[in-house]
TIVEXKE-862094 format. One record per residue: residue in one letter; x, y, z of N, C-alpha, C in turn. Coordinates in steps of 0.02 Angstrom, whole numbers, padded with zeros to 5 digits, always signed. Layout:
<sites>
AXYZXYZXYZ/...
</sites>
This chain:
<sites>
X+02858+05560+07507+02805+05581+07560+02838+05522+07615/X+02856+05457+07592+02892+05427+07641+02953+05446+07672/X+02999+05488+07636+03054+05515+07667+03051+05556+07718/X+03010+05608+07695+02999+05652+07747+02973+05634+07813/X+02932+05577+07819+02901+05545+07867+02937+05519+07906/X+02996+05497+07879+03048+05442+07914+03087+05528+07954/X+03113+05567+07901+03146+05613+07955+03098+05658+08008/X+03022+05655+08000+02989+05670+08058+03001+05624+08114/X+02994+05563+08098+03009+05504+08140+03067+05523+08191/X+03121+05521+08153+03179+05511+08178+03206+05587+08219/X+03176+05646+08207+03201+05708+08227+03155+05709+08289/X+03097+05688+08295+03070+05671+08363+03103+05631+08430/X+03128+05570+08393+03173+05525+08442+03232+05571+08452/X+03273+05603+08411+03320+05656+08444+03306+05694+08497/X+03246+05723+08472+03222+05771+08532+03225+05744+08587/X+03220+05688+08603+03227+05668+08674+03280+05657+08712/X+03339+05657+08677+03413+05660+08683+03443+05705+08749/X+03397+05772+08737+03421+05814+08791+03370+05818+08865/X+03316+05793+08849+03276+05764+08916+03315+05702+08939/X+03345+05658+08918+03376+05603+08942+03434+05619+08969/X+03480+05667+08939+03542+05695+08964+03541+05714+09032/X+03474+05753+09046+03462+05781+09105+03442+05717+09152/X+03415+05664+09142+03400+05608+09164+03462+05571+09207/X+03504+05583+09150+03574+05536+09181+03614+05573+09215/X+03627+05630+09210+03686+05676+09198+03707+05675+09288/X+03677+05645+09326+03693+05659+09408+03732+05599+09393/X+03732+05540+09377+03756+05486+09382+03818+05462+09305/X+03827+05485+09274+03851+05475+09205+03877+05516+09186/X+03939+05517+09151+03997+05577+09137+03979+05578+09055/X+03998+05634+09028+03986+05637+08950+04014+05582+08904/X+04075+05564+08922+04094+05519+08864+04049+05450+08876/X+04031+05417+08947+03997+05371+08948+03920+05377+08920/X+03900+05431+08928+03830+05460+08901+03833+05428+08828/X+03906+05445+08805+03888+05419+08731+03904+05362+08707/X+03957+05330+08753+03979+05272+08736+03954+05206+08744/X+03906+05210+08806+03864+05163+08840+03800+05153+08777/X+03778+05191+08758+03716+05184+08743+03723+05156+08648/X+03781+05196+08635+03802+05166+08570+03843+05108+08558/X+03869+05081+08613+03897+05014+08612+03842+04962+08613/X+03779+04994+08652+03715+04929+08651+03678+04942+08588/X+03688+04991+08559+03654+04994+08478+03674+04974+08441/X+03758+04973+08446+03801+04922+08388+03790+04844+08397/X+03778+04816+08447+03756+04752+08467+03669+04756+08429/X+03661+04789+08465+03566+04779+08421+03562+04792+08342/X+03607+04825+08314+03627+04825+08226+03645+04759+08206/X+03691+04730+08256+03719+04674+08211+03672+04619+08181/X+03603+04593+08212+03580+04558+08184+03545+04589+08127/X+03533+04636+08113+03492+04658+08056+03546+04668+08015/X+03614+04682+08007+03667+04669+07971+03666+04614+07949/X+03660+04562+07980+03674+04493+07950+03607+04467+07910/X+03548+04491+07931+03507+04478+07886+03482+04522+07828/X+03516+04574+07804+03528+04592+07759+03575+04567+07721/X+03634+04547+07744+03680+04511+07713+03663+04458+07677/X+03617+04426+07697+03578+04382+07677+03539+04379+07614/X+03506+04428+07609+03460+04439+07578+03466+04492+07514/X+03494+04522+07521+03544+04591+07486+03594+04551+07444/X+03596+04593+07377+03657+04553+07331+03711+04590+07364/X+03771+04559+07364+03858+04587+07373+03862+04635+07325/X+03884+04698+07362+03914+04738+07333+03979+04744+07324/X+04025+04808+07283+04088+04785+07288+04109+04824+07354/X+04151+04779+07397+04187+04834+07451+04259+04823+07436/X+04298+04886+07473+04362+04888+07473+04392+04884+07527/X+04443+04871+07538+04484+04867+07600+04496+04952+07611/X+04504+04995+07580+04521+05075+07606+04445+05101+07643/X+04392+05066+07644+04333+05081+07647+04326+05078+07739/X+04370+05042+07763+04406+05041+07851+04422+05117+07861/X+04464+05144+07819+04497+05206+07820+04435+05260+07834/X+04380+05247+07781+04332+05307+07777+04280+05296+07834/X+04269+05233+07861+04245+05222+07934+04242+05242+07974/X+04322+05242+07981+04366+05289+08045+04376+05349+08049/X+04367+05363+07981+04355+05452+07972+04296+05476+07987/X+04229+05448+07968+04162+05456+07975+04157+05465+08064/X+04192+05424+08098+04192+05408+08166+04234+05465+08213/X+04285+05471+08181+04331+05519+08208+04311+05600+08189/X+04302+05611+08120+04287+05677+08105+04202+05696+08105/X+04159+05640+08103+04098+05664+08107+04065+05647+08168/X+04056+05581+08197+04010+05569+08259+04053+05592+08320/X+04110+05582+08328+04142+05603+08378+04144+05689+08411/X+04137+05714+08358+04128+05796+08369+04064+05816+08367/X+04021+05770+08321+03955+05790+08330+03908+05776+08405/X+03951+05729+08440+03914+05712+08490+03950+05725+08561/X+04014+05717+08571+04057+05725+08623+04101+05789+08634/X+04102+05816+08572+04152+05877+08580+04096+05941+08586/X+04043+05930+08563+03991+05990+08581+03970+05987+08649/X+03974+05927+08688+03948+05918+08752+04002+05958+08790/X+04077+05954+08773+04110+05973+08808+04130+06043+08808/X+04122+06087+08740+04116+06156+08724+04065+06180+08756/X+03992+06148+08768+03941+06191+08788+03951+06171+08871/X+03997+06130+08909+04027+06154+08981+04068+06202+08991/X+04109+06220+08946+04145+06286+08934+04120+06344+08914/X+04059+06345+08887+04040+06417+08850+03966+06417+08899/X+03918+06460+08859+03863+06465+08888+03821+06424+08834/X+03757+06407+08859+03714+06386+08816+03680+06423+08784/X+03685+06483+08778+03660+06533+08733+03685+06539+08674/X+03745+06534+08696+03820+06542+08633+03817+06486+08604/X+03791+06428+08637+03793+06347+08580+03737+06361+08542/X+03677+06378+08565+03598+06386+08535+03622+06430+08475/X+03649+06488+08478+03669+06506+08409+03721+06489+08370/X+03784+06452+08381+03819+06422+08359+03801+06359+08311/X+03747+06329+08360+03726+06271+08318+03686+06283+08250/X+03672+06333+08244+03647+06367+08170+03688+06364+08123/X+03766+06357+08145+03781+06341+08075+03804+06290+08037/X+03759+06236+08070+03758+06163+08057+03727+06166+07986/X+03662+06187+07948+03631+06176+07894+03688+06218+07849/X+03705+06275+07867+03764+06306+07816+03826+06269+07787/X+03845+06242+07866+03913+06185+07848+03899+06137+07810/X+03835+06095+07803+03820+06038+07784+03811+06060+07712/X+03781+06126+07699+03759+06145+07641+03833+06152+07591/X+03893+06197+07619+03952+06184+07599+03969+06132+07569/X+03987+06085+07649+04017+06019+07630+03982+05962+07565/X+03925+05972+07582+03887+05945+07521+03884+05973+07455/X+03908+06030+07448+03930+06069+07390+03999+06053+07357/X+04029+06028+07400+04102+06013+07397+04111+05932+07375/X+04081+05882+07428+04073+05809+07408+04035+05800+07365/X+03976+05807+07371+03928+05796+07335+03894+05823+07265/X+03908+05894+07266+03908+05949+07199+03820+05960+07204/X+03781+05951+07268+03736+05974+07268+03725+06051+07270/X+03662+06085+07277+03665+06158+07265+03612+06191+07315/X+03622+06260+07321+03571+06270+07387+03532+06323+07324/X+03461+06293+07334+03411+06336+07294+03387+06391+07327/X+03360+06428+07302+03307+06491+07337+03271+06478+07381/X+03231+06413+07354+03179+06373+07410+03223+06362+07469/X+03279+06326+07457+03322+06306+07518+03344+06365+07556/X+03363+06418+07540+03387+06489+07565+03316+06503+07602/X+03276+06508+07584+03202+06535+07606+03187+06472+07670/X+03186+06428+07658+03190+06380+07730+03233+06395+07787/X+03297+06398+07757+03349+06409+07801+03333+06471+07847/X+03305+06513+07807+03297+06590+07847+03235+06573+07901/X+03193+06537+07875+03118+06520+07916+03159+06501+07980/X+03188+06432+07959+03209+06392+08021+03250+06438+08067/X+03290+06470+08045+03338+06507+08114+03301+06554+08129/X+03233+06600+08104+03209+06633+08153+03187+06575+08199/X+03149+06537+08178+03100+06498+08218+03141+06462+08287/X+03209+06437+08261+03251+06424+08323+03264+06473+08386/X+03262+06527+08356+03283+06586+08393+03243+06599+08446/X+03174+06604+08416+03131+06594+08448+03094+06539+08506/X+03118+06484+08491+03118+06432+08532+03165+06436+08598/X+03234+06460+08560+03294+06468+08609+03267+06517+08667/X+03233+06543+08659+03232+06604+08704+03307+06648+08733/X+03337+06669+08675+03405+06675+08696+03413+06746+08711/X+03448+06760+08772+03457+06820+08795+03505+06843+08767/X+03507+06902+08712+03555+06924+08689+03593+06952+08724/X+03582+06999+08778+03614+07024+08815+03667+07002+08862/X+03657+06943+08872+03685+06902+08914+03748+06858+08857/X+03745+06872+08803+03794+06830+08750+03847+06838+08769/X+03904+06807+08764+03984+06834+08784+04022+06789+08730/X+04062+06815+08696+04101+06781+08646+04168+06788+08650/X+04188+06833+08710+04262+06858+08740+04288+06805+08742/X+04361+06812+08766+04415+06767+08785+04397+06710+08831/X+04333+06726+08881+04327+06686+08939+04280+06621+08896/X+04264+06625+08847+04224+06574+08815+04229+06551+08736/X+04297+06586+08724+04341+06570+08676+04335+06500+08657/X+04376+06462+08702+04389+06387+08672+04323+06352+08688/X+04269+06349+08727+04214+06327+08712+04159+06334+08651/X+04168+06396+08639+04154+06411+08567+04168+06375+08511/X+04236+06370+08514+04271+06354+08474+04254+06274+08438/X+04257+06258+08521+04231+06180+08514+04168+06153+08491/X+04121+06208+08515+04043+06196+08478+04042+06197+08419/X+04095+06245+08385+04092+06246+08319+04127+06198+08271/X+04172+06166+08299+04199+06114+08280+04149+06050+08273/X+04111+06038+08321+04073+05995+08336+04007+05983+08287/X+03991+06054+08259+03942+06066+08211+03982+06051+08148/X+04041+06053+08138+04054+06033+08076+04064+05976+08066/X+04087+05928+08122+04076+05868+08124+04012+05828+08112/X+03959+05855+08136+03890+05835+08119+03877+05846+08039/X+03893+05901+08022+03893+05919+07940+03939+05878+07901/X+04006+05853+07922+04032+05818+07884+03994+05735+07878/X+03959+05712+07921+03932+05641+07926+03886+05647+07876/X+03839+05688+07890+03779+05717+07848+03792+05726+07765/X+03852+05760+07755+03859+05750+07678+03917+05708+07651/X+03969+05680+07685+04020+05653+07664+03987+05562+07686/X+03956+05551+07721+03922+05485+07728+03887+05474+07671/X+03845+05497+07630+03805+05491+07578+03845+05450+07525/X+03902+05483+07526+03943+05420+07470+03974+05360+07484/X+03964+05343+07549+03975+05267+07563+03905+05233+07559/X+03835+05270+07555+03788+05241+07534+03798+05193+07465/X+03825+05212+07424+03836+05199+07373+03862+05128+07373/X+03879+05100+07408+03921+05028+07422+03898+04993+07474/X+03870+05035+07516+03835+05008+07587+03770+05011+07606/X+03738+04981+07634+03659+04990+07653+03663+05036+07707/X+03601+05070+07715+03616+05127+07777+03618+05086+07842/X+03593+05023+07863+03613+05011+07922+03680+04972+07919/X+03708+04949+07877+03797+04937+07868+03829+04971+07890/X+03809+05049+07861+03854+05111+07864+03846+05123+07933/X+03787+05142+07973+03788+05149+08042+03817+05095+08086/X+03820+05038+08069+03845+04973+08107+03926+04991+08104/X+03946+04998+08049+04020+05011+08053+04054+05065+08066/X+04012+05125+08081+04033+05179+08106+04037+05186+08166/X+03994+05147+08194+03970+05135+08276+04033+05094+08292/X+04037+05037+08263+04106+04999+08277+04177+05033+08268/X+04180+05077+08223+04247+05120+08215+04237+05164+08291/X+04174+05202+08315+04156+05238+08382+04184+05203+08437/X+04169+05128+08433+04191+05092+08489+04269+05077+08501/X+04305+05069+08443+04377+05085+08452+04396+05141+08467/X+04380+05195+08448+04394+05252+08473+04396+05278+08541/X+04321+05270+08560+04294+05298+08626+04302+05254+08698/X+04321+05174+08680+04329+05125+08731+04377+05153+08776/X+04450+05160+08725+04512+05176+08791+04495+05249+08815/X+04466+05296+08779+04456+05359+08812+04402+05354+08871/X+04348+05302+08854+04311+05307+08931+04328+05276+08989/X+04372+05228+08952+04402+05190+09028+04455+05242+09058/X+04489+05293+09031+04551+05317+09048+04515+05373+09087/X+04451+05409+09066+04432+05467+09087+04382+05468+09148/X+04340+05407+09122+04266+05392+09178+04274+05327+09191/X+04339+05300+09219+04322+05229+09254+04272+05211+09318/X+04265+05276+09346+04235+05260+09416+04148+05238+09381/X+04129+05249+09316+04058+05244+09304+04035+05167+09303/X+04091+05148+09272+04066+05069+09273+04066+05044+09340/X+04098+05055+09385+04096+05039+09461+04026+05067+09490/X+04013+05117+09464+03934+05129+09481+03869+05114+09450/X+03877+05063+09399+03817+05041+09358+03783+05006+09405/X+03798+04959+09444+03738+04916+09491+03704+04970+09538/X+03736+05043+09554+03706+05075+09596+03661+05141+09554/X+03657+05130+09483+03599+05170+09436+03556+05184+09469/X+03510+05235+09463+03443+05236+09489+03389+05236+09442/X+03338+05218+09444+03290+05209+09395+03284+05253+09345/X+03286+05330+09369+03278+05383+09309+03349+05366+09284/X+03408+05345+09292+03474+05348+09255+03462+05286+09198/X+03434+05219+09224+03424+05174+09185+03381+05199+09130/X+03334+05229+09149+03272+05248+09086+03298+05293+09041/X+03338+05345+09066+03388+05390+09003+03426+05357+08962/X+03470+05306+08990+03501+05268+08943+03475+05208+08902/X+03426+05202+08929+03376+05147+08883+03353+05204+08813/X+03326+05242+08832+03294+05291+08786+03350+05309+08719/X+03405+05334+08775+03482+05341+08709+03493+05290+08684/X+03489+05239+08697+03508+05177+08662+03462+05169+08608/X+03398+05154+08635+03350+05133+08584+03333+05176+08536/X+03314+05230+08544+03294+05276+08505+03329+05331+08480/X+03387+05371+08520+03430+05406+08488+03490+05370+08447/X+03511+05328+08476+03554+05289+08438+03563+05220+08374/X+03472+05208+08399+03480+05147+08360+03430+05160+08312/X+03357+05163+08325+03309+05171+08290+03316+05242+08242/X+03302+05289+08262+03318+05361+08234+03375+05364+08188/X+03435+05332+08198+03470+05335+08142+03466+05297+08079/X+03443+05243+08094+03413+05184+08037+03364+05229+07994/X+03314+05250+08036+03271+05302+07992+03297+05346+07955/X+03353+05396+07997+03385+05459+07946+03424+05430+07884/X+03466+05366+07897+03499+05341+07846+03452+05334+07791/X+03387+05297+07791+03341+05275+07747+03326+05333+07714/X+03309+05379+07750+03287+05458+07716+03354+05484+07678/X+03412+05487+07708+03466+05517+07680+03472+05487+07608/X+03471+05416+07589+03460+05403+07547+03417+05397+07494/X+03355+05448+07504+03312+05474+07441+03326+05563+07446/X+03342+05569+07494+03343+05645+07499+03422+05676+07494/X+03426+05732+07464+03484+05789+07472+03499+05789+07538/X+03579+05794+07552+03600+05798+07622+03581+05857+07663/X+03569+05929+07613+03554+05986+07632+03477+05978+07662/X+03433+05951+07623+03354+05939+07648+03344+05893+07709/X+03400+05847+07712+03398+05800+07780+03411+05856+07814/X+03473+05889+07813+03504+05939+07882+03454+05975+07901/X+03417+06019+07852+03373+06076+07870+03319+06047+07909/X+03306+05973+07892+03255+05951+07933+03258+05945+08019/X+03331+05941+08030+03359+05943+08098+03310+06003+08143/X+03300+06050+08107+03269+06103+08163+03208+06078+08191/X+03173+06013+08178+03110+05995+08206+03153+05976+08265/X+03178+05955+08292+03210+05934+08354+03193+06004+08404/X+03215+06049+08384+03171+06103+08440+03114+06088+08417/X+03064+06083+08374+03007+06092+08376+02980+06055+08410/X+03004+05962+08412+02976+05927+08458+03002+05934+08531/X+03059+05958+08535+03103+05956+08600+03075+06008+08656/X+03047+06050+08640+03008+06111+08690+02964+06077+08705/X+02884+06039+08685+02856+06007+08723+02868+05962+08761/X+02918+05917+08736+02930+05864+08780+02974+05896+08838/X+03010+05934+08843+03057+05965+08893+03003+05987+08955/X+02960+06019+08916+02896+06056+08962+02860+05998+08999/X+02843+05946+08965+02807+05891+08996+02839+05860+09054/X+02889+05815+09015+02930+05791+09069+02984+05820+09133/X+02995+05880+09099+03058+05912+09159+03015+05973+09182/X+02948+05979+09166+02903+06042+09192+02946+06108+09160/X+02983+06124+09113+02986+06177+09087+02945+06217+09061/X+02960+06294+09051+02913+06328+09035+02908+06328+08971/X+02836+06328+08933+02828+06335+08867+02799+06401+08846/X+02840+06429+08813+02815+06500+08796+02782+06517+08733/X+02732+06570+08726+02692+06576+08675+02757+06602+08608/X+02795+06615+08634+02849+06629+08566+02873+06578+08542/X+02883+06518+08593+02911+06449+08574+02859+06406+08538/X+02797+06420+08547+02759+06390+08507+02749+06412+08440/X+02761+06483+08428+02768+06518+08362+02831+06493+08319/X+02884+06489+08356+02942+06485+08333+02952+06401+08290/X+02894+06351+08352+02893+06284+08320+02856+06280+08261/X+02794+06335+08250+02767+06325+08193+02806+06334+08132/X+02848+06396+08152+02895+06419+08090+02931+06358+08068/X+02965+06324+08111+03017+06262+08097+02980+06214+08052/X+02908+06210+08087+02880+06144+08065+02868+06169+07984/X+02862+06242+07973+02830+06247+07907+02888+06259+07853/X+02954+06286+07885+03013+06269+07836+03033+06194+07830/X+03023+06148+07874+03042+06087+07868+02989+06054+07792/X+02927+06077+07823+02886+06049+07760+02888+06085+07692/X+02923+06148+07700+02947+06179+07627+03006+06154+07577/X+03061+06112+07635+03108+06091+07600+03110+06021+07579/X+03063+06001+07610+03052+05931+07595+02989+05905+07561/X+02929+05917+07582+02873+05899+07543+02870+05954+07483/X+02859+06016+07491+02856+06069+07439+02903+06060+07375/X+02979+06054+07389+03023+06055+07362+03014+05985+07305/X+03014+05929+07337+03016+05860+07299+02942+05867+07247/X+02881+05886+07277+02835+05900+07237+02847+05928+07176/X+02874+06000+07181+02904+06030+07129+02949+06014+07081/X+02995+05967+07108+03051+05939+07061+03010+05892+07031/X+02974+05857+07049+02935+05797+07021+02889+05837+06961/X+02855+05899+06974+02815+05930+06935+02857+05946+06866/X+02912+05959+06876+02961+05993+06825+02999+05934+06798/X+02989+05878+06810+03037+05827+06793+03028+05805+06719/X+03068+05798+06676+03051+05768+06593+03002+05707+06601/X+02960+05714+06560+02927+05629+06543+02953+05605+06499/X+02980+05538+06519+02998+05489+06463+02961+05484+06418/X+03010+05485+06360+02973+05467+06287+02949+05384+06282/X+02912+05393+06251+02873+05318+06239+02897+05296+06177/X+02921+05223+06184+02946+05196+06120+02892+05137+06087/
</sites>
């Protein structure tokens, strides 16, 4: 029960991301939008890591772990945040909405490969309900879809980005055997800082000079991205990931759409349709099915330990 409550909370915070990007896009480029909040979140995580190191028992650490965290940053976080942004700019939003549906399947495949997890019938049903719900919420105009040459590179970038997120969700669970969720997040962000700082300075140097002139709207967007999207939501997600399968956690990400639609409707005055509401209910139902119902079913069929 506690794990799915954590998933609900972090998906609600992630749903703020899209509205926040709208708030900052006039003054901040895509690289700085990721780099700035993530760097501040890294600084905020450091006291938590120090506190944990004093109270928790020391676990076995390896020098090769540095390469693992660089791998999680370069192959997981960077594509999942930066490359998807670039790809969407080169393609259509409707194309991106459909391509993002590959995330649970990609996570399931990589979890099967790295963690030996399985796609049960319940998970397939939940996955199907979630796809229907997301399509209803997305208000996709299928007549406008174009997967021709003009959008090929953008679509490929979006797909690579979803693979990155799937890689982080699945392979990242292996490192939790030796690191706490907070440590894993901090060290991954530290690796991202090393990777992204030279890129941001080279590609978007003008943003740093414009910082004193940021509007209140931009500061609000960056603050929300820092605290909720990059800090608190990720701490909660990794705590939940330690208790649930990577596939369960990934399927819960459809709640982002469930929460994101009313947030955009209230804050950005975007239209909330009846179809979107019905789609949101389906997404909510699929998430409850994959988290609460499946975990209770597993507990009911768990063998009772023998008394001695």
